[in-house]
N, C-alpha and C positions, 0 to 999 in steps of 0.2 A: 196302883200301877196300871197304866192303860195298856191294853193289848196292841200289838203292832197292827198298823192299818195297811190294807192292800190298795188303798186309794192312791192313784198316781196324780201328780199335780197336773192341772190343765196346761195345754200347750201355750206357748207365747203367742202374741198377736201375729208375729211374722209366720209362725208355724200354722196358725189358724187360716191366715190368708193363703198360704201355700196349699193347704188342704182344699180350700175353696176353689182355687185355680185348677188343682188336679182333678177335682170332681167335674169341673166345667170342661176340661180337656177330654174327660171320659164320656162326654155327651150329656151331662146333666145341665139343666138351665140354671141360671144364677139363683132363682128362687128355690129350686129343688135342692141345690147344693147347700144353700143357706139354711133351709129347713132341716136337712140331714145333720148339719153341724150343730144346730140348736137342739135337736132331739137327742143327739149323742152327748150333749152337755159341753161341747167344745167351745161354743159361742154362747154368751149369756142371752137370756130371753130379751126380746125387743122386737121392733117392727122388722118383718122379714123383707127380703128383696135385695136389689142391687146394691144399695148404699148402706146395708145393715152393718157392715164392718167399718164404716166410716166413723170418725170420732170428732167431727166438728172442725175439719181443716179449712173449709171454705172461707170463714170469716178472716182467718189469718192470711190466706192468699189475697183476699180483697184488701187487706191492710197494706199490701205492697203498692197499691194505687197511690199512696202518699208520695211515691218517688216519681210520679209523672212530672214533667218539666213545666208545671204551672204553679208558680209560687202561691202559697197559702190556700188556693182553691183545691189543690190536690189533697191537702190535709183534711179539708172538710169532706171531700168526696170519699176518702178512705175511711174516716171515722164513721160517717153516716152509712157507708156500705157495710162496714163491720157490724154495726148495730142492726141494719136492715136484714142481714143474713140470719140473725138469731131466730126469728119465728119459723123459718123453714127448717132449721136444724133441730128444733124441738121435737119434730115428728119422727126423727130418725132413730134416736136411742137416748138413753139417759146420759151416756157419756158425751155424745154429740151435743145434746142440749146444754149440758153444763160447760163444756169447752166453748160453745158459741156464746153463752151468757157471759162468761169471763172475757172473751174476746170483745164482745160488744161493750162491756164496761171499760176495758182498756181503750178501745177506739174512741169512745166518747170522752174519756179522761184526757186523751191526747189532744182532741179537738179543743176541749175546754182550756187546757194549758196553753195552747197556741193562741187562742182567742184572747185569753187574759193577758198574755205577754204583749200582744199587739195593742190591746186597749191601754195597758200601762205605758207603753211607749208613746202612743198618741197623746195621752194625758200629760206625760212629762214634757213632750215637745211643746204642747200648748202652754204649759206652766212656764217653761223656759222662754218662750216668745213673749209672754206677758211681763217677765222680769226685765230689769235693765241688763241686757247682755251686750257684749262688746262687738256685735255684728258678726262678720265672717270668721273672725278668729275665736268665736265662742266654742267652748268645749262640747264635744258630741256625747256627753255623759248620758242624755236620755236614751241613746241608742243601746246602752248597756242592757236595757230591759228586753231587747231582742235576743240576747244571748241564750236565754232558756229555750228558745225555739230550736237552736242547734243541738242542745243537750237532749231535748225531747225527741228530735228527729233521730238521733243516734239510738236513744232508748227504744223508740218505736221500731226501728230496723232490727235491733237485737231481739226484741220481744216477738215480733212477727216471725222471724226466722226460727227462734226457739219454739214458738207455738206450732209452726208448720212441722218441725222435726218431731216434737212430742206427739202431736195428733196423728202423724203418719205411722207412729209406733203404737197407736191405740192407747195412749196414756193421757191422763188429765194434765192440764197445764194451768197454773194459777198466777197470771201476771198481776202486778199491783194495779190498783185503779179505784176510782170512786164507785161504790156499788149502786149504779143507776138502776140496774135490774137485779132483783133479789131472786134467790133460788126458789122454785115452786115449793119444795119441801126441804127443810134443813137436813133431813136424812140423806137426800140425794147429794147435796153439796158435800157432806161429810164422807159419804161412801165413795165418791169419785175422786 
């Protein structure tokens, strides 16, 4: 039988953020407040400073660039921006690095899906033009290959919003995606 523990559970991410803001209102700099929370064991060790409580939200915010009113180009911009944010997030904390890696994987998966759908549509249109078709009354069946773009667009919107919400709560978020970027160490990926 184990004796009762006097150990209290650590505060939630929201409580830790509130403590940080309270210390800043009392005159401490962001770095001093962050260091005090780390020394007290309230915030896990990691790089100190202004963004230390951040959890990799930036790549998900960049994912919203896909909704710019520039067909197909905005998808490329968003996916590449999500992947490009990964290296800068790796320096913040283990949680930010892991969330940014997962966001980068999703962003590139989204781009890949859209590019493959467009390529399949172009290929099918070319095949349909080569066959004996009935002219203007021909069926637009090759355009069916564009339908996944709409599904991917809705999935991307849902995943970026869920990613923004989870990372704002300092939680890990694991969207589906092709693992273009692998975790630096498997222990980090499992711990987060």
